[in-house]
N, C-alpha and C positions, 0 to 999 in steps of 0.2 A: 659434349657429344653433338655432332652435327646431324642434319637430316640424312645425308649420305651414309653416315655411320649406322643410323637406325635402320635404314632400308637394307643395308648390307647384312645386318644381324637378322632381319626378317627373312631375307632371301636365302640365308643359310638354312632356314627351316622350311623352305619351299616344298610343296607336295603336289606332284602332277595330278593326283586325283582331285585335290581341292581346286586346282586351276580348271580342270575339265568341268567340274560341277559349276563353277562360276560362269564359264563360257556358255554352258548349256542353259543356265537359268537366267543369265543377264547378257544375252548376245549383243544388245545395243548399248550397253553401258559405256559411258565415257571413262570409267575407271577400269584399271586392269588389276587382276588379283594374282598373287603368287601362291595362293592356296594354303595359307596358314590359319589354323583354327583359333577361336577366341581364347581358349584355355591357355595356349602357348603365348598368345599376345599379352594376356593379363600377367603371366609370370614374367615375361620380358619387361613389361612396364614397371613392375615392382623393382626390378634390377636397375632400371634407368633412373627411376625416381621422378619427382615433380619438377617440371621445367616449363613455365608458361611460354617463353619465347620459342622454345623448340616445338611445343605443342601447336602453336600458331603456324609455324613453318610446315610441320607435318600435315596439317589440315589442307594445305595448298597442293599437296602431292596428288598425282594421278594414280597412285598405288592405293588400292582399297585398304589394305592392312596398315599402311602408314597413316591414313586418316583415322582409323580405329585407334592407333597408338596415340595420335594427337589428342583424342578425347580422353584416353586413359591417363596420360601423364600431365594433363593440364593442372594448373595451380588454382584451387577454388577461390582463394582470396583475390586473385588477379582477373578472374572472369568478369566481364561486364554484361549488363543487360543487352547492349547493342550487339556484343559478340554472340550471345545466345540467340537473339533474333536472326542474326545473319546465318548461323549454323543450322538452325531448324529449317531454314529455307532450302538447304542443300542436302538434307537427309533423303535417302532413297533406298538403294540396293543394300542387300546383306543385312548386317546387324547394327548398322550405324545408329538407327533410332533407339535401339535397345541400349547400346553402350552410352549414347548421349544422355539418356534420361534415367536409366536403371543401371544394373551391373556395377553397383557401388560407384555411381557416376560422380565425377568431379563437380558437375553442375549442381547436383543435389546438395553439395556442401557449400555452395556459394551463399553469401549473406542474404541474397534476395530470393533464394530458392522457393520459400513458401509463397511469397507474393507472385512469383512467376507461375507456380503450379496453379494458384487460384485464378490467375488471368487466363492461362492456357486451357484449363478444362472448360472455360466458358467461351472459347474462341470459335469462330466460324470455320477455322482451318482444321481439317481432320488430323493432320500431322501434329499440330500444336496440342490438340486435345489428347491424342495418344501419348505424347511426351509429357503432358501435364499429369496424366495418371501414373506415368512412370515415376515422376518426381514424388507424387503422393506416396507411392510404394516405398521409395527410398527414405522419405521423411518419416514414414511409419516405423522405421527401424531405429530412429534416433532416441537416445536416452539422455540427451542434453536438456538442461533447464530451458533452453531456447526452442525446444521442439514444439510443434503445434499442439494445441490443447485438444481434449476430447471433443470440444465444441467445434473446433476447426475440422477435425476429421468427420464429425457428423454432418457438417455442411457439404463435404465432398461426397459422402455416402448419399446424401439427398440428391446431389447433382447426378450421380450415377443412376439413381432410381428414376429421376425425371427424364433422362435422355437415353437410357439403355435400349429402348424400343427402336430408335433410329440409328443405332451404332452398327458399323460394319464389323467384320470379323477382327480386323486389326485393333479397332478401338475396344471391342469386347474383351480381347485378350489383355489389353492394357488395364481395362476396368477390373477384370478378374484378378490380375496381379496386384492391383491396389487393394482389392478386398482381402486378398490373402495376407497382406501385410497389416492392414488396419485392424482386421479381426483378431489379431494376436496381441493387440496392445492392452485391452481391458475387457472385462466381462460385458461392460456396457456397450462397447463397440462390437464385440463378438456377435451378439445377438442380431444386430442389424446387418452386419456384414454377411453372416450366414444366411439370413433371409434373402438377401440380394444374390448371394452365390447360388442359392437354389433356383433363383429366377433366371439366371443367365447361363448357367453351366449344366452339363459339360459343353464346352465350346469346340466345335469341330473345325479346327483351324488349318488342317493339312488336306488340301484337295486331292493329294495322291493316295490318301488313306494309309500311308506307311506309318504314321505316328498316331498315338491314341489322342482322343479329344482331351482338352484341358479341363479337368474336373476340380473346380475351386473348392467344392464342398469337402472333398477328401482332405484338403489342407487345413480345414477349419473344424470339421466335425470328427474328432478322434479323441481317444481316451487321454492321450498325453496332454493335449491342449486343454481339454476340459478340466483335467486335474490341476494344471497350472493356473487356470483362471478361476477355478472353483465353481464351474457351471455344470 
């Protein structure tokens, strides 16, 4: 499948309301949108399958949804650290940062994902910190033997505790998402994640007031999770 083929498939799902929303929210963007939502793009990405060469070509497109698709169909084993550093510099509008580091991200499955997360949460660059915590969330879902240890996750929780006071809303949202994932791994991690969740949430992330604040505590302090972890 070629880039033109993928863009054609995306444009078949074009939504004028989505286009209008993009133009209103990002009037100065160098990217154009055809108004297709992330749910549809994820479904389409599964149909296309993994293709590193195609992903790299899609990333060069000026169509926002094509760039999203490039992140979704990339091959984790083929992603390099140089590629990750190049792409993180080009994140901006829409949900690119979310798809890049969260959203079942291909990057989170790369062999160097844990090292990258560790480096990025300590970065001076706000976007790298945000994506670093996105990777922590994705890593928290792993059941592989190579998954980070509780000690690794505790170090990331300590980093959140030490820096949360200076974090902006976007970074707090990323921190909150990481806490939501890490706190579900074990009783040991749950207690500290819940303490931090109570300290930073609810996070009022929508300036329009149309969406409710992100309450991390609700995701961690409930009967179902308590029963699962035995707490």
